[in-house]
Biotite code that builds the C-alpha atoms (Angstrom):
import biotite.structure as struc

atoms = struc.array([
    struc.Atom([-6.873, 5.538, 13.884], chain_id="A", res_id=1, res_name="MET", atom_name="CA", element="C"),
    struc.Atom([-6.229, 6.013, 10.175], chain_id="A", res_id=2, res_name="ILE", atom_name="CA", element="C"),
    struc.Atom([-4.232, 9.076, 9.096], chain_id="A", res_id=3, res_name="HIS", atom_name="CA", element="C"),
    struc.Atom([-4.034, 10.299, 5.499], chain_id="A", res_id=4, res_name="ILE", atom_name="CA", element="C"),
    struc.Atom([-0.845, 12.316, 5.016], chain_id="A", res_id=5, res_name="ILE", atom_name="CA", element="C"),
    struc.Atom([-0.082, 14.037, 1.726], chain_id="A", res_id=6, res_name="ASP", atom_name="CA", element="C"),
    struc.Atom([2.195, 16.762, 3.076], chain_id="A", res_id=7, res_name="LYS", atom_name="CA", element="C"),
    struc.Atom([5.475, 14.973, 3.709], chain_id="A", res_id=8, res_name="LEU", atom_name="CA", element="C"),
    struc.Atom([7.402, 17.945, 5.054], chain_id="A", res_id=9, res_name="LEU", atom_name="CA", element="C"),
    struc.Atom([4.889, 19.474, 7.462], chain_id="A", res_id=10, res_name="GLU", atom_name="CA", element="C"),
    struc.Atom([6.220, 19.493, 11.029], chain_id="A", res_id=11, res_name="ALA", atom_name="CA", element="C"),
    struc.Atom([3.044, 18.066, 12.527], chain_id="A", res_id=12, res_name="GLU", atom_name="CA", element="C"),
    struc.Atom([3.477, 14.869, 10.500], chain_id="A", res_id=13, res_name="ASN", atom_name="CA", element="C"),
    struc.Atom([7.128, 14.166, 11.283], chain_id="A", res_id=14, res_name="GLN", atom_name="CA", element="C"),
    struc.Atom([6.773, 12.008, 14.410], chain_id="A", res_id=15, res_name="THR", atom_name="CA", element="C"),
    struc.Atom([4.329, 9.610, 12.776], chain_id="A", res_id=16, res_name="LEU", atom_name="CA", element="C"),
    struc.Atom([6.247, 9.527, 9.486], chain_id="A", res_id=17, res_name="LEU", atom_name="CA", element="C"),
    struc.Atom([9.547, 8.809, 11.240], chain_id="A", res_id=18, res_name="GLN", atom_name="CA", element="C"),
    struc.Atom([7.869, 5.984, 13.148], chain_id="A", res_id=19, res_name="SER", atom_name="CA", element="C"),
    struc.Atom([6.611, 4.600, 9.831], chain_id="A", res_id=20, res_name="MET", atom_name="CA", element="C"),
    struc.Atom([9.976, 4.869, 8.066], chain_id="A", res_id=21, res_name="PHE", atom_name="CA", element="C"),
    struc.Atom([11.646, 3.105, 11.024], chain_id="A", res_id=22, res_name="ALA", atom_name="CA", element="C"),
    struc.Atom([9.127, 0.258, 10.861], chain_id="A", res_id=23, res_name="ASP", atom_name="CA", element="C"),
    struc.Atom([9.637, 0.014, 7.103], chain_id="A", res_id=24, res_name="ARG", atom_name="CA", element="C"),
    struc.Atom([13.374, -0.378, 7.674], chain_id="A", res_id=25, res_name="LYS", atom_name="CA", element="C"),
    struc.Atom([12.837, -3.105, 10.282], chain_id="A", res_id=26, res_name="ARG", atom_name="CA", element="C"),
    struc.Atom([10.441, -5.005, 8.022], chain_id="A", res_id=27, res_name="LEU", atom_name="CA", element="C"),
    struc.Atom([11.766, -4.554, 4.501], chain_id="A", res_id=28, res_name="PHE", atom_name="CA", element="C"),
    struc.Atom([15.512, -4.291, 5.171], chain_id="A", res_id=29, res_name="VAL", atom_name="CA", element="C"),
    struc.Atom([16.174, -6.138, 8.432], chain_id="A", res_id=30, res_name="ASP", atom_name="CA", element="C"),
    struc.Atom([13.619, -8.939, 7.984], chain_id="A", res_id=31, res_name="LEU", atom_name="CA", element="C"),
    struc.Atom([13.074, -9.266, 4.234], chain_id="A", res_id=32, res_name="PHE", atom_name="CA", element="C"),
    struc.Atom([16.602, -8.278, 3.211], chain_id="A", res_id=33, res_name="GLY", atom_name="CA", element="C"),
    struc.Atom([15.570, -5.790, 0.524], chain_id="A", res_id=34, res_name="TRP", atom_name="CA", element="C"),
    struc.Atom([18.357, -3.814, -1.100], chain_id="A", res_id=35, res_name="ASP", atom_name="CA", element="C"),
    struc.Atom([16.764, -0.383, -0.687], chain_id="A", res_id=36, res_name="VAL", atom_name="CA", element="C"),
    struc.Atom([18.093, 2.936, 0.652], chain_id="A", res_id=37, res_name="PRO", atom_name="CA", element="C"),
    struc.Atom([18.392, 3.458, 4.412], chain_id="A", res_id=38, res_name="VAL", atom_name="CA", element="C"),
    struc.Atom([18.735, 6.975, 5.844], chain_id="A", res_id=39, res_name="VAL", atom_name="CA", element="C"),
    struc.Atom([20.724, 7.556, 9.060], chain_id="A", res_id=40, res_name="ASP", atom_name="CA", element="C"),
    struc.Atom([20.835, 3.799, 9.594], chain_id="A", res_id=41, res_name="GLY", atom_name="CA", element="C"),
    struc.Atom([17.227, 3.909, 10.821], chain_id="A", res_id=42, res_name="ARG", atom_name="CA", element="C"),
    struc.Atom([14.761, 4.883, 8.116], chain_id="A", res_id=43, res_name="TYR", atom_name="CA", element="C"),
    struc.Atom([13.778, 3.170, 4.862], chain_id="A", res_id=44, res_name="GLU", atom_name="CA", element="C"),
    struc.Atom([13.169, 6.097, 2.522], chain_id="A", res_id=45, res_name="ILE", atom_name="CA", element="C"),
    struc.Atom([13.531, 5.773, -1.242], chain_id="A", res_id=46, res_name="ASP", atom_name="CA", element="C"),
    struc.Atom([13.258, 7.964, -4.325], chain_id="A", res_id=47, res_name="GLN", atom_name="CA", element="C"),
    struc.Atom([9.471, 7.603, -4.396], chain_id="A", res_id=48, res_name="PHE", atom_name="CA", element="C"),
    struc.Atom([8.946, 9.178, -0.975], chain_id="A", res_id=49, res_name="ASP", atom_name="CA", element="C"),
    struc.Atom([8.357, 12.769, -1.989], chain_id="A", res_id=50, res_name="GLY", atom_name="CA", element="C"),
    struc.Atom([5.956, 15.716, -2.081], chain_id="A", res_id=51, res_name="PRO", atom_name="CA", element="C"),
    struc.Atom([3.447, 13.945, -4.346], chain_id="A", res_id=52, res_name="GLY", atom_name="CA", element="C"),
    struc.Atom([3.188, 10.846, -2.168], chain_id="A", res_id=53, res_name="THR", atom_name="CA", element="C"),
    struc.Atom([0.091, 10.031, -0.127], chain_id="A", res_id=54, res_name="VAL", atom_name="CA", element="C"),
    struc.Atom([0.589, 7.925, 3.010], chain_id="A", res_id=55, res_name="TYR", atom_name="CA", element="C"),
    struc.Atom([-2.192, 5.881, 4.582], chain_id="A", res_id=56, res_name="VAL", atom_name="CA", element="C"),
    struc.Atom([-1.120, 5.178, 8.155], chain_id="A", res_id=57, res_name="ILE", atom_name="CA", element="C"),
    struc.Atom([-2.771, 3.311, 11.023], chain_id="A", res_id=58, res_name="ALA", atom_name="CA", element="C"),
    struc.Atom([-1.544, 4.745, 14.330], chain_id="A", res_id=59, res_name="ALA", atom_name="CA", element="C"),
    struc.Atom([-1.994, 3.616, 17.924], chain_id="A", res_id=60, res_name="ASP", atom_name="CA", element="C"),
    struc.Atom([-3.305, 5.697, 20.827], chain_id="A", res_id=61, res_name="ALA", atom_name="CA", element="C"),
    struc.Atom([0.168, 7.186, 21.364], chain_id="A", res_id=62, res_name="GLU", atom_name="CA", element="C"),
    struc.Atom([0.386, 8.305, 17.760], chain_id="A", res_id=63, res_name="GLY", atom_name="CA", element="C"),
    struc.Atom([2.944, 5.670, 16.781], chain_id="A", res_id=64, res_name="GLN", atom_name="CA", element="C"),
    struc.Atom([2.895, 3.760, 13.508], chain_id="A", res_id=65, res_name="HIS", atom_name="CA", element="C"),
    struc.Atom([1.050, 0.436, 13.455], chain_id="A", res_id=66, res_name="GLU", atom_name="CA", element="C"),
    struc.Atom([0.767, -0.203, 9.712], chain_id="A", res_id=67, res_name="ALA", atom_name="CA", element="C"),
    struc.Atom([0.829, 1.759, 6.479], chain_id="A", res_id=68, res_name="SER", atom_name="CA", element="C"),
    struc.Atom([0.829, 1.905, 2.718], chain_id="A", res_id=69, res_name="MET", atom_name="CA", element="C"),
    struc.Atom([2.026, 4.455, 0.188], chain_id="A", res_id=70, res_name="ARG", atom_name="CA", element="C"),
    struc.Atom([0.067, 5.787, -2.794], chain_id="A", res_id=71, res_name="LEU", atom_name="CA", element="C"),
    struc.Atom([1.786, 7.263, -5.847], chain_id="A", res_id=72, res_name="LEU", atom_name="CA", element="C"),
    struc.Atom([0.321, 8.896, -8.966], chain_id="A", res_id=73, res_name="PRO", atom_name="CA", element="C"),
    struc.Atom([1.110, 6.817, -12.048], chain_id="A", res_id=74, res_name="SER", atom_name="CA", element="C"),
    struc.Atom([1.762, 9.971, -14.058], chain_id="A", res_id=75, res_name="THR", atom_name="CA", element="C"),
    struc.Atom([5.015, 10.435, -12.133], chain_id="A", res_id=76, res_name="GLY", atom_name="CA", element="C"),
    struc.Atom([7.825, 8.094, -11.108], chain_id="A", res_id=77, res_name="PRO", atom_name="CA", element="C"),
    struc.Atom([6.440, 5.012, -9.371], chain_id="A", res_id=78, res_name="HIS", atom_name="CA", element="C"),
    struc.Atom([7.685, 1.530, -8.525], chain_id="A", res_id=79, res_name="VAL", atom_name="CA", element="C"),
    struc.Atom([5.913, -0.443, -11.253], chain_id="A", res_id=80, res_name="LEU", atom_name="CA", element="C"),
    struc.Atom([6.648, 1.993, -14.058], chain_id="A", res_id=81, res_name="GLY", atom_name="CA", element="C"),
    struc.Atom([10.232, 2.758, -13.035], chain_id="A", res_id=82, res_name="THR", atom_name="CA", element="C"),
    struc.Atom([11.590, -0.503, -11.631], chain_id="A", res_id=83, res_name="LEU", atom_name="CA", element="C"),
    struc.Atom([9.316, -3.307, -12.815], chain_id="A", res_id=84, res_name="PHE", atom_name="CA", element="C"),
    struc.Atom([7.766, -2.426, -16.189], chain_id="A", res_id=85, res_name="PRO", atom_name="CA", element="C"),
    struc.Atom([8.753, -5.894, -17.432], chain_id="A", res_id=86, res_name="HIS", atom_name="CA", element="C"),
    struc.Atom([6.034, -7.330, -15.176], chain_id="A", res_id=87, res_name="LEU", atom_name="CA", element="C"),
    struc.Atom([3.432, -5.851, -17.559], chain_id="A", res_id=88, res_name="CYS", atom_name="CA", element="C"),
    struc.Atom([3.743, -7.444, -21.033], chain_id="A", res_id=89, res_name="PRO", atom_name="CA", element="C"),
    struc.Atom([0.950, -5.242, -22.389], chain_id="A", res_id=90, res_name="PHE", atom_name="CA", element="C"),
    struc.Atom([2.258, -2.045, -20.842], chain_id="A", res_id=91, res_name="GLY", atom_name="CA", element="C"),
    struc.Atom([2.113, -0.335, -17.466], chain_id="A", res_id=92, res_name="VAL", atom_name="CA", element="C"),
    struc.Atom([-1.300, 1.277, -16.851], chain_id="A", res_id=93, res_name="PRO", atom_name="CA", element="C"),
    struc.Atom([-0.904, 5.035, -16.381], chain_id="A", res_id=94, res_name="VAL", atom_name="CA", element="C"),
    struc.Atom([-3.199, 8.035, -16.318], chain_id="A", res_id=95, res_name="GLY", atom_name="CA", element="C"),
    struc.Atom([-4.596, 10.784, -14.129], chain_id="A", res_id=96, res_name="GLU", atom_name="CA", element="C"),
    struc.Atom([-7.058, 8.397, -12.479], chain_id="A", res_id=97, res_name="THR", atom_name="CA", element="C"),
    struc.Atom([-4.571, 5.545, -12.014], chain_id="A", res_id=98, res_name="THR", atom_name="CA", element="C"),
    struc.Atom([-2.445, 5.412, -8.853], chain_id="A", res_id=99, res_name="TRP", atom_name="CA", element="C"),
    struc.Atom([-0.050, 2.877, -7.415], chain_id="A", res_id=100, res_name="GLU", atom_name="CA", element="C"),
    struc.Atom([-0.349, 1.216, -4.013], chain_id="A", res_id=101, res_name="SER", atom_name="CA", element="C"),
    struc.Atom([3.018, 0.236, -2.594], chain_id="A", res_id=102, res_name="THR", atom_name="CA", element="C"),
    struc.Atom([5.043, -0.326, 0.596], chain_id="A", res_id=103, res_name="ARG", atom_name="CA", element="C"),
    struc.Atom([2.312, -2.145, 2.518], chain_id="A", res_id=104, res_name="LEU", atom_name="CA", element="C"),
    struc.Atom([3.984, -2.317, 5.932], chain_id="A", res_id=105, res_name="CYS", atom_name="CA", element="C"),
    struc.Atom([2.501, -4.715, 8.499], chain_id="A", res_id=106, res_name="LEU", atom_name="CA", element="C"),
    struc.Atom([5.111, -5.063, 11.272], chain_id="A", res_id=107, res_name="PRO", atom_name="CA", element="C"),
    struc.Atom([5.798, -8.538, 12.596], chain_id="A", res_id=108, res_name="GLN", atom_name="CA", element="C"),
    struc.Atom([5.282, -7.433, 16.211], chain_id="A", res_id=109, res_name="ARG", atom_name="CA", element="C"),
    struc.Atom([1.557, -7.699, 15.506], chain_id="A", res_id=110, res_name="HIS", atom_name="CA", element="C"),
    struc.Atom([0.064, -11.177, 15.505], chain_id="A", res_id=111, res_name="GLY", atom_name="CA", element="C"),
    struc.Atom([-1.391, -12.621, 12.314], chain_id="A", res_id=112, res_name="ALA", atom_name="CA", element="C"),
    struc.Atom([-4.946, -11.686, 13.262], chain_id="A", res_id=113, res_name="GLY", atom_name="CA", element="C"),
    struc.Atom([-4.032, -8.091, 14.027], chain_id="A", res_id=114, res_name="ARG", atom_name="CA", element="C"),
    struc.Atom([-2.007, -7.775, 10.822], chain_id="A", res_id=115, res_name="ARG", atom_name="CA", element="C"),
    struc.Atom([-5.059, -8.901, 8.873], chain_id="A", res_id=116, res_name="ARG", atom_name="CA", element="C"),
    struc.Atom([-7.247, -6.322, 10.647], chain_id="A", res_id=117, res_name="GLU", atom_name="CA", element="C"),
    struc.Atom([-4.750, -3.585, 9.884], chain_id="A", res_id=118, res_name="LEU", atom_name="CA", element="C"),
    struc.Atom([-4.383, -4.696, 6.272], chain_id="A", res_id=119, res_name="ARG", atom_name="CA", element="C"),
    struc.Atom([-8.141, -4.560, 5.799], chain_id="A", res_id=120, res_name="ASN", atom_name="CA", element="C"),
    struc.Atom([-8.357, -1.127, 7.436], chain_id="A", res_id=121, res_name="ALA", atom_name="CA", element="C"),
    struc.Atom([-5.695, 0.217, 5.065], chain_id="A", res_id=122, res_name="LEU", atom_name="CA", element="C"),
    struc.Atom([-7.429, -1.265, 2.029], chain_id="A", res_id=123, res_name="ILE", atom_name="CA", element="C"),
    struc.Atom([-10.727, 0.297, 3.120], chain_id="A", res_id=124, res_name="CYS", atom_name="CA", element="C"),
    struc.Atom([-9.025, 3.672, 3.486], chain_id="A", res_id=125, res_name="ALA", atom_name="CA", element="C"),
    struc.Atom([-7.411, 3.240, 0.073], chain_id="A", res_id=126, res_name="MET", atom_name="CA", element="C"),
    struc.Atom([-10.827, 2.626, -1.482], chain_id="A", res_id=127, res_name="VAL", atom_name="CA", element="C"),
    struc.Atom([-12.357, 5.584, 0.356], chain_id="A", res_id=128, res_name="ASP", atom_name="CA", element="C"),
    struc.Atom([-9.556, 7.849, -0.890], chain_id="A", res_id=129, res_name="ILE", atom_name="CA", element="C"),
    struc.Atom([-10.180, 6.679, -4.446], chain_id="A", res_id=130, res_name="ALA", atom_name="CA", element="C"),
    struc.Atom([-13.890, 7.420, -4.241], chain_id="A", res_id=131, res_name="LEU", atom_name="CA", element="C"),
    struc.Atom([-13.247, 10.848, -2.700], chain_id="A", res_id=132, res_name="GLU", atom_name="CA", element="C"),
    struc.Atom([-10.488, 11.896, -5.108], chain_id="A", res_id=133, res_name="ARG", atom_name="CA", element="C"),
    struc.Atom([-11.650, 10.408, -8.380], chain_id="A", res_id=134, res_name="GLY", atom_name="CA", element="C"),
    struc.Atom([-9.089, 7.602, -8.527], chain_id="A", res_id=135, res_name="ILE", atom_name="CA", element="C"),
    struc.Atom([-10.454, 4.772, -10.668], chain_id="A", res_id=136, res_name="GLU", atom_name="CA", element="C"),
    struc.Atom([-7.611, 2.236, -10.631], chain_id="A", res_id=137, res_name="ARG", atom_name="CA", element="C"),
    struc.Atom([-4.752, 1.100, -8.425], chain_id="A", res_id=138, res_name="TYR", atom_name="CA", element="C"),
    struc.Atom([-1.730, -0.858, -9.573], chain_id="A", res_id=139, res_name="THR", atom_name="CA", element="C"),
    struc.Atom([0.926, -2.554, -7.505], chain_id="A", res_id=140, res_name="GLY", atom_name="CA", element="C"),
    struc.Atom([3.804, -5.035, -7.312], chain_id="A", res_id=141, res_name="VAL", atom_name="CA", element="C"),
    struc.Atom([3.611, -7.609, -4.534], chain_id="A", res_id=142, res_name="ILE", atom_name="CA", element="C"),
    struc.Atom([4.681, -11.169, -3.659], chain_id="A", res_id=143, res_name="PRO", atom_name="CA", element="C"),
    struc.Atom([2.698, -13.744, -5.593], chain_id="A", res_id=144, res_name="ASP", atom_name="CA", element="C"),
    struc.Atom([1.051, -15.242, -2.503], chain_id="A", res_id=145, res_name="ALA", atom_name="CA", element="C"),
    struc.Atom([-0.390, -11.870, -1.524], chain_id="A", res_id=146, res_name="PHE", atom_name="CA", element="C"),
    struc.Atom([-1.332, -11.086, -5.114], chain_id="A", res_id=147, res_name="ARG", atom_name="CA", element="C"),
    struc.Atom([-3.563, -14.153, -5.077], chain_id="A", res_id=148, res_name="LYS", atom_name="CA", element="C"),
    struc.Atom([-5.272, -12.764, -1.967], chain_id="A", res_id=149, res_name="ASP", atom_name="CA", element="C"),
    struc.Atom([-5.707, -9.342, -3.582], chain_id="A", res_id=150, res_name="VAL", atom_name="CA", element="C"),
    struc.Atom([-7.232, -10.838, -6.718], chain_id="A", res_id=151, res_name="LEU", atom_name="CA", element="C"),
    struc.Atom([-9.721, -12.824, -4.599], chain_id="A", res_id=152, res_name="ALA", atom_name="CA", element="C"),
    struc.Atom([-10.939, -10.046, -2.289], chain_id="A", res_id=153, res_name="MET", atom_name="CA", element="C"),
    struc.Atom([-14.159, -9.445, -4.182], chain_id="A", res_id=154, res_name="GLY", atom_name="CA", element="C"),
    struc.Atom([-13.360, -6.240, -6.029], chain_id="A", res_id=155, res_name="TRP", atom_name="CA", element="C"),
    struc.Atom([-12.730, -6.057, -9.780], chain_id="A", res_id=156, res_name="GLN", atom_name="CA", element="C"),
    struc.Atom([-9.079, -7.055, -10.026], chain_id="A", res_id=157, res_name="ALA", atom_name="CA", element="C"),
    struc.Atom([-6.759, -8.594, -12.583], chain_id="A", res_id=158, res_name="GLU", atom_name="CA", element="C"),
    struc.Atom([-3.132, -9.675, -12.948], chain_id="A", res_id=159, res_name="PRO", atom_name="CA", element="C"),
    struc.Atom([-1.036, -7.487, -15.231], chain_id="A", res_id=160, res_name="LEU", atom_name="CA", element="C"),
    struc.Atom([1.287, -10.300, -16.219], chain_id="A", res_id=161, res_name="GLY", atom_name="CA", element="C"),
    struc.Atom([2.840, -13.565, -15.086], chain_id="A", res_id=162, res_name="PRO", atom_name="CA", element="C"),
    struc.Atom([4.781, -13.938, -11.868], chain_id="A", res_id=163, res_name="VAL", atom_name="CA", element="C"),
    struc.Atom([8.535, -13.389, -12.070], chain_id="A", res_id=164, res_name="VAL", atom_name="CA", element="C"),
    struc.Atom([11.172, -14.802, -9.764], chain_id="A", res_id=165, res_name="ARG", atom_name="CA", element="C"),
    struc.Atom([13.534, -12.331, -8.130], chain_id="A", res_id=166, res_name="ILE", atom_name="CA", element="C"),
    struc.Atom([15.849, -12.630, -5.158], chain_id="A", res_id=167, res_name="LYS", atom_name="CA", element="C"),
    struc.Atom([13.501, -13.389, -2.298], chain_id="A", res_id=168, res_name="GLY", atom_name="CA", element="C"),
    struc.Atom([10.739, -15.108, -4.251], chain_id="A", res_id=169, res_name="GLY", atom_name="CA", element="C"),
    struc.Atom([7.992, -14.675, -6.810], chain_id="A", res_id=170, res_name="LEU", atom_name="CA", element="C"),
    struc.Atom([6.388, -11.298, -7.483], chain_id="A", res_id=171, res_name="ILE", atom_name="CA", element="C"),
    struc.Atom([3.688, -10.057, -9.800], chain_id="A", res_id=172, res_name="GLY", atom_name="CA", element="C"),
    struc.Atom([1.813, -6.913, -10.768], chain_id="A", res_id=173, res_name="ALA", atom_name="CA", element="C"),
    struc.Atom([-1.898, -6.322, -10.344], chain_id="A", res_id=174, res_name="PHE", atom_name="CA", element="C"),
    struc.Atom([-4.612, -3.824, -11.221], chain_id="A", res_id=175, res_name="LEU", atom_name="CA", element="C"),
    struc.Atom([-7.774, -3.155, -9.220], chain_id="A", res_id=176, res_name="VAL", atom_name="CA", element="C"),
    struc.Atom([-10.704, -1.041, -10.363], chain_id="A", res_id=177, res_name="HIS", atom_name="CA", element="C"),
    struc.Atom([-12.547, 1.128, -7.848], chain_id="A", res_id=178, res_name="VAL", atom_name="CA", element="C"),
    struc.Atom([-16.232, 1.855, -8.425], chain_id="A", res_id=179, res_name="HIS", atom_name="CA", element="C"),
    struc.Atom([-19.088, 3.008, -6.220], chain_id="A", res_id=180, res_name="SER", atom_name="CA", element="C"),
    struc.Atom([-19.967, -0.629, -5.522], chain_id="A", res_id=181, res_name="ASP", atom_name="CA", element="C"),
    struc.Atom([-16.431, -1.605, -4.465], chain_id="A", res_id=182, res_name="THR", atom_name="CA", element="C"),
    struc.Atom([-17.097, -1.171, -0.706], chain_id="A", res_id=183, res_name="PRO", atom_name="CA", element="C"),
    struc.Atom([-20.102, -3.491, -0.976], chain_id="A", res_id=184, res_name="ALA", atom_name="CA", element="C"),
    struc.Atom([-18.079, -6.078, -2.886], chain_id="A", res_id=185, res_name="ARG", atom_name="CA", element="C"),
    struc.Atom([-15.304, -5.958, -0.285], chain_id="A", res_id=186, res_name="LEU", atom_name="CA", element="C"),
    struc.Atom([-17.908, -6.173, 2.477], chain_id="A", res_id=187, res_name="ARG", atom_name="CA", element="C"),
    struc.Atom([-19.119, -9.493, 1.055], chain_id="A", res_id=188, res_name="TRP", atom_name="CA", element="C"),
    struc.Atom([-15.691, -11.021, 1.691], chain_id="A", res_id=189, res_name="THR", atom_name="CA", element="C"),
    struc.Atom([-15.179, -9.409, 5.099], chain_id="A", res_id=190, res_name="GLY", atom_name="CA", element="C"),
    struc.Atom([-12.532, -6.908, 3.995], chain_id="A", res_id=191, res_name="VAL", atom_name="CA", element="C"),
    struc.Atom([-14.681, -3.780, 4.315], chain_id="A", res_id=192, res_name="TYR", atom_name="CA", element="C"),
    struc.Atom([-16.424, -3.397, 7.699], chain_id="A", res_id=193, res_name="PRO", atom_name="CA", element="C"),
    struc.Atom([-20.187, -3.793, 7.944], chain_id="A", res_id=194, res_name="ALA", atom_name="CA", element="C"),
    struc.Atom([-20.236, -0.361, 9.577], chain_id="A", res_id=195, res_name="ASP", atom_name="CA", element="C"),
    struc.Atom([-18.291, 2.116, 7.379], chain_id="A", res_id=196, res_name="PRO", atom_name="CA", element="C"),
    struc.Atom([-17.278, 4.085, 10.514], chain_id="A", res_id=197, res_name="THR", atom_name="CA", element="C"),
    struc.Atom([-15.740, 1.032, 12.179], chain_id="A", res_id=198, res_name="GLU", atom_name="CA", element="C"),
    struc.Atom([-11.948, 1.155, 12.416], chain_id="A", res_id=199, res_name="VAL", atom_name="CA", element="C"),
    struc.Atom([-10.144, -1.566, 14.416], chain_id="A", res_id=200, res_name="PRO", atom_name="CA", element="C"),
    struc.Atom([-8.710, -0.181, 17.650], chain_id="A", res_id=201, res_name="ALA", atom_name="CA", element="C"),
])
């Protein structure tokens, strides 16, 4: 089940959010070796996790985190604009209708096929949120291999600059446009389900 959480501090969201932050720590810190803040030795929570953040979370039947991503308004502090503006030679796209997609967390305990299902479900939810809330563009910073996948998914997408090598590999920034026909375009490549109500169990 997909949960959209935009009230970080509400008590009813804490169990699922803590499960997500713990999985983020296991993936990004323990496995990938990222130098990012860790709270209480268990949770990966950084300066961008705040009241204005929207979380898209896939949860299992017990209400535990399976996969997630984080959405940030570009008009406030966000990863691309704050930490990686050099990835955009022509400037970081910002505006009321431009948001950033970040912290895509697909835990390694899932097999490759399941991770792909969860990734697609999160992307579909991200598109649905955009259409519901008037978001027209998403930006992001991701490893180059995944950026190539994102650019080839069928939606209107473009690189924002060349890839840059950092500790851990090559990364690059991207921009995707969301229009009313985006679900259909993603459906052509198998990202968006044929039945809009279908969410992988």
